[in-house]
C-alpha positions, 0 to 999 in steps of 0.5 A: 511264787513257787513253794519251797521244800517242806520238812517236819520238826517234832518236839519232845519236851522232856529231859532227865535234868535241865542244863544250866545253859539251856534255853530250849523248851525242855522240862525235867521229868522222871516220868511222862505220858509217852503214849498220850503225847504221841496221840497229841502229836498226831492230833496236832499234825492232822490239824495242820494238814490243810496248811500243806495239802499234798506237799511232800515232806523232804526230811523229819527231825525229832528234837527236844528235850531228850527225844531218846528218853522215848521208847523205840516203840513210841518212835516207830508208831509216830513215824508209821502214822506220820507216813499214813498222813503225809507224803514222805520223800523216798530218801527221807532224812530222819534225825533223832536227837539223843543223849549219850547216857547208857540208857539211851545208847542201849536203844540205838539199834531199836531206833534205827529199826524204827526208821531213824537213819540219822542220830545227833548226839548231844555230847557237848564235851568229852572232858569230865570237868567241862561236863560237870560244869555244864550240868550234863548227866553223862560222863566222858566214858559214856560220851565215847561209848555212845558214839561207838554204840551208834556205829555198832547200831549201823548208823552211817550218819551220826552228828556229834554236838560239841561246844567250845568256849566252856567255863575255864576252858583253854585253847588247848582243852578245846582243841583236845575236845575237838580231836576226841570228836574227830577221832570218832570220824563222825559224818557230821560235827556241830561245833559251836561256842557256848553262849549265855542266854536269858532265862537260864541258870547261867544267866542268873549265875554266870560262869567264868568263860574264856576271854575274847582273845582265847575264844578267837584263838579257839575258833581259828585253830579249831576251824583249821583242824577240822579242815585238815581232818577232812571236814567241810564247813558249810554253815557257821557251826556245821561241818561235814564229810562228803554228802552228809550235810544236814538236809533238814537244817539246810532247809531252814537256812535256805528259808524253806518251809517246815511244819512244827508239831509238839509243845512249843514247836514253831512252823513256817509255811508259804502259800500259793498267794505269796503269803508266808506265815509263822506259828508256834504251838502251846509251850507247856506240855500239860496244855499241849496234851490237853489240846484238841484239834484246832487248839494247838496253836498259841501264836500265828503271824503273817510275815510282812516285807521287812520281816521277810528280808530280815529273816531270809538274811538271818538264815541265808548268810549263815551258809558258806555258799550264801544265796543267789538273787534268784533264790531270794526272790523265789523264797520271799516273793520280793525283787532283789532290789529290796536288799538295797542299799544295805548290800552296796554299803556292806560290800563297800565295807568288804563284809559281803561279796556279790556277783550276778550269781551269788551273795555271801559273807566274806571271811571278815564278814563271817566274824561280824555276822550279827552286825551284818544281819542287824542292817536288814532288821527294822530299827 
């Protein structure tokens, strides 16, 4: 089996305040051991090097938490030492997630000088009432200012993260939010519906969300607005202008490989013998900081046949382009026939369409993607 592209994900777990909808491994803290954490990240990465030997890293993504709470000096050191440990693509896409707060926005130029070339801004909404309902620490004015600051800092590749289906949000309100984002002309927009996840404050005390008919109306009208505004949808919640699709996320959806370092980070690695392994690092920052080489991994498993089928489909069917039978075999090591009889059944129901070169969800299928993917998971 030919090894797929390799990327690197780095998790910085701290944030200023935990949002009520957030189920990520994030921890509110007024202060944290920045230098010690960078030391731990590098120890973690050194321990993972035997998994990938001399394979080249095609993209790097720093997520959280709120990575922009870290200093530019810490980010610069991290990137520099990663480059000493791993071969990096000459056109490496290097993304940093950032909050629109004024303290973080003031660092944007320094982050770019440190080696970050793509900024992902967690705006979520430009509406003051919605931001308060979401428990965000920034306000509408700061959200607008942060996008302008990113542009002034010289970032050509900026993503705006924007939610819809927010508490008490109308179709009109959601579309106004989307227009505010479009008016900034970002290269990329991640536009997705708020979902209530277990183990969050919203799960314990659910807010009043729009009804299903309103959610459908928002999705339809918003997708049309984005298309008219020159944004191409290439994944369920991802829209971009020419050439600015997120290469790091595309690698996930195409079932590529990725190293994961940082508290709670996940990784997926393929090996020359055809096996594929997933792993997760220790979640609690204090346990992660105390770990020595060989002690960072909290869980690891080899993917078996049905796991491979289900996880490949979970990712690949999110893409508008779908996938080819050749890609499926190259990424999983399994023959295309492994997808039967589900493919035949789903095509007959007009949820999927296929030919010799491509398998993808139909327009109808994209509305029922969870149901399609469930067909490929074990009972």
